[in-house]
C-alpha positions in Angstrom: 58.0 111.2 113.8 58.8 113.3 117.4 60.3 116.5 117.4 63.9 115.3 119.0 63.2 112.8 115.5 62.9 115.4 113.6 66.3 117.1 114.5 68.0 114.0 113.7 70.6 113.5 110.3 68.6 110.4 109.6 65.7 112.2 109.5 63.7 113.2 105.5 63.0 116.1 106.3 64.7 117.9 109.6 63.4 120.9 111.0 66.5 121.8 113.2 66.3 125.4 112.8 69.7 126.5 110.1 73.6 127.0 111.0 76.0 127.0 108.7 79.7 126.1 109.0 82.4 126.4 106.6 84.5 123.7 106.6 87.8 123.3 105.1 89.1 119.2 105.0 92.7 118.1 103.2 93.8 114.4 102.4 96.6 113.3 99.5 96.5 117.1 99.0 93.4 117.7 97.7 91.5 119.9 99.9 88.1 120.6 99.5 85.2 123.0 101.3 82.1 121.6 102.7 79.5 124.0 103.8 77.3 121.9 107.0 74.1 122.5 108.7 72.1 121.7 111.3 70.1 118.6 110.9 73.1 116.7 108.7 75.6 114.6 110.1 79.0 115.6 112.2 77.7 119.4 111.0 81.4 120.6 113.1 83.7 118.5 111.5 84.1 116.2 109.1 83.2 112.6 111.1 86.8 111.0 111.8 85.1 107.9 111.2 84.6 109.6 107.5 88.4 110.5 107.4 89.6 107.1 108.2 87.8 105.8 105.9 88.3 108.8 102.9 91.9 107.7 103.8 91.4 103.7 103.3 89.0 104.2 100.3 91.7 105.7 98.7 94.1 102.8 98.9 91.5 100.0 97.7 91.4 98.3 94.7 88.3 98.0 93.0 86.8 97.6 89.1 86.6 99.9 87.4 82.7 101.2 87.5 80.6 103.3 88.8 81.1 104.0 92.9 78.0 104.4 94.9 78.1 106.2 98.2 75.3 105.3 100.8 74.6 107.7 104.1 75.9 110.4 101.9 74.8 113.7 104.3 77.2 117.0 102.7 79.1 115.0 100.7 83.0 113.8 102.5 83.5 110.7 101.5 82.0 110.9 97.7 82.7 114.5 97.1 86.7 113.1 97.9 85.8 109.5 95.8 85.1 111.9 92.8 88.0 114.0 93.1 90.4 110.9 93.2 88.6 108.9 90.6 87.5 111.7 88.0 87.1 108.9 85.3 84.2 107.4 87.1 80.9 108.5 88.1 79.9 108.2 91.7 76.0 108.3 93.0 75.3 110.3 96.5 72.2 108.6 98.0 70.7 109.1 101.4 67.2 110.6 102.6 68.3 113.8 104.0 67.4 116.5 101.7 69.1 119.0 103.7 72.2 116.8 102.9 71.8 116.5 99.8 71.6 120.0 99.5 74.6 120.6 100.7 75.9 118.2 98.7 75.1 119.2 95.2 76.1 122.8 96.9 79.2 121.3 98.3 80.0 119.3 94.4 79.3 122.4 92.9 82.3 125.0 95.0 84.9 121.8 94.1 84.3 121.8 90.4 83.3 118.4 90.9 80.9 117.7 87.9 81.2 113.3 88.2 78.5 112.8 90.4 74.6 112.0 90.7 73.3 113.2 94.0 69.3 112.0 94.8 67.4 110.7 97.4 66.8 107.3 98.3 66.3 105.0 101.3 68.8 102.9 101.1 69.1 102.3 98.4 65.4 102.4 96.9 66.2 105.0 94.4 69.3 103.1 92.6 68.2 102.3 89.6 68.6 97.9 89.6 70.3 98.5 86.3 73.4 100.5 87.3 76.0 98.2 89.4 79.0 99.8 91.3 82.7 98.7 91.2 83.2 100.0 95.0 80.6 101.2 97.4 81.5 103.1 100.4 79.5 103.7 103.4 79.8 105.6 106.4 76.2 104.1 108.0 73.6 106.4 110.7 74.5 104.4 113.7 71.0 106.3 115.0 69.1 104.9 112.4 69.2 101.9 113.7 70.3 98.6 112.8 67.6 97.2 110.8 68.8 100.3 108.5 72.6 99.4 109.6 72.2 95.7 108.2 69.9 96.9 105.4 72.9 98.9 103.9 75.6 96.1 104.2 73.4 93.0 103.2 72.0 95.2 100.8 75.5 96.1 98.9 75.7 92.8 97.2 72.8 93.1 94.6 74.3 96.6 93.9 78.1 95.0 92.8 79.9 93.9 90.2 81.4 90.7 90.3 84.6 91.7 92.2 83.0 94.8 93.5 84.4 96.3 97.0 82.2 97.0 100.0 84.0 99.9 102.4 82.4 101.0 105.4 83.4 102.3 108.7 82.0 101.7 111.9 83.3 101.9 116.0 83.5 98.9 117.8 81.7 100.0 120.7 78.7 100.6 117.8 78.4 97.4 116.5 81.6 97.0 114.2 81.5 92.4 115.7 78.0 91.8 113.7 78.3 93.7 111.4 81.7 91.6 110.3 79.3 88.8 110.9 76.6 89.7 108.7 79.7 90.7 105.8 80.8 87.2 106.4 77.3 86.2 105.6 76.4 87.9 103.2 79.1 88.1 101.1 81.1 85.1 102.7 84.2 87.5 103.5 85.1 90.2 105.7 88.6 91.5 106.2 89.1 94.7 108.5 91.9 96.8 106.7 92.1 99.2 109.4 92.0 100.3 113.3 92.2 104.0 114.0 91.2 104.6 118.2 88.0 102.5 117.8 86.9 103.0 114.3 87.6 100.3 112.1 87.1 100.1 107.7 86.0 96.3 107.4 85.4 95.4 103.6 83.1 92.7 101.7 84.1 92.0 98.1 81.5 90.5 95.8 83.4 87.3 94.6 
């Protein structure tokens, strides 16, 4: 991996010089604080697409079961899910150890305890026997189409019956091909919302 790639948010151990920031972010009267750092995705603010996904996520019906955030970074999507549904357990996974350490810190600061936060390259370390009612992802586009496709197609094996996959993706960054892959994998795919070029798409494991 090149020096430049080692700075990227999809690196396992980013080497970028630490540059921490604190973000306040509110949705649905829930106010969370996030510490971010160099070498993680969207360090200066919660990414607009993640915000669109979080808002839409709160409106979605899914089977009462575990929740999984794939590519969680410092945790905004998964930690909001844990606040929305405190009776459920949310797994946050990522390959980026710096991001995961921040996610642990952010869970503690916000008093969130119904989470499991651990390193996993896509679904590699997610226990095969553990199934989810909801999987959410703002996939790491810069990691390449192969990684994004493995997140989308691989979700089916980790969902309970009628479990829901929610993905946010920009049209210009591959939304049409993502929707095609989900239709091929799940037999269905629905656009829930379009917002400033970001699409939240849903597939159901029916």
